[in-house]
N, C-alpha and C positions, 0 to 999 in steps of 0.2 A: 504494500500500500504506500503510495506517495504521500508525503506530508502536506503539501500545499498546492493549490491550484488557484489561478486568477481567472475570473469570469468577466468578459466584457460584452455588453449588450449594445447593439445598434438598433435604433427604432426609427420608424416613420410615423407621421400623423395620419390617423384614419379619417373616416367621413365626418365625425363629430369632434375632431380635434384631439381625440384620445391617442396616446402613444401605443403603437403596435410593434412588438418585437419582430424584427426581420432577420437579424443575424446574431448569433451567439458564438463567441470564441472561448474555448477552455484551454488554458495553458498551464502545464506543470513542468517539472524538471525534464521529463522524458516524453511528454505528450503535448501536441498542439493540434487541436481540432477546431474546425469552423463549421457551423451549422447554419444554412440559409433556408428559411421557412417560406413556403408558399403564402400568398395573401389569404387571410381568413375570410375575406369577402371581396366581391367585385367592386372595383373603383377605378376611376381614370388613373392611368399610370402616372406616377410622379416619383421624384427622387429626392435624395438628401443633398443639401447644399454643402455639407461637410464631409461626405463620403461618396463613393460611387454606387451606393445601394439604390436600387429602383424598386418600386412597388411590385413589379412583375417578376423580380428575381426570386429564386428559391427552388428547391426540389423536394423538400421535406414537408409533408402535410402539417399544417398549423395545429391540427387536432392532436398531434403526437408530441407537442412541445414539452409537456411535463415528463412523459416517459423518456423522451430523447435526452433531456438534461439530467434526469435521475440516473440513467445508465452511464452517461458520459462522466458524471462526477462521483460515482459510487466508490471508486478506488482512492479517493482523497480524504484525508483526515480533517483538513481545514480548507474552506473555500473563502475567497476574498473577491469583492467586487467594488468598483467605484461607482458611486451614484452620480448621475449626470444632472447638473442643475441648470 
């Protein structure tokens, strides 16, 4: 089991201004994984001004986000993430 992983979330704004997770990076000493999720609902394609992420990007069904992240972080004793303000 690895001791520490850092999780980074990239979000876009949805139809009502709510943040929607589009990409998650999990980085540990020996692991680097990036997960790009499909949009949870249809909306005009738009992107981030601070990254190259677009609303239509992704290959993982959004409905599996909890399962995907649980499996990706199961082998870490501690998880850290920076809150975006």
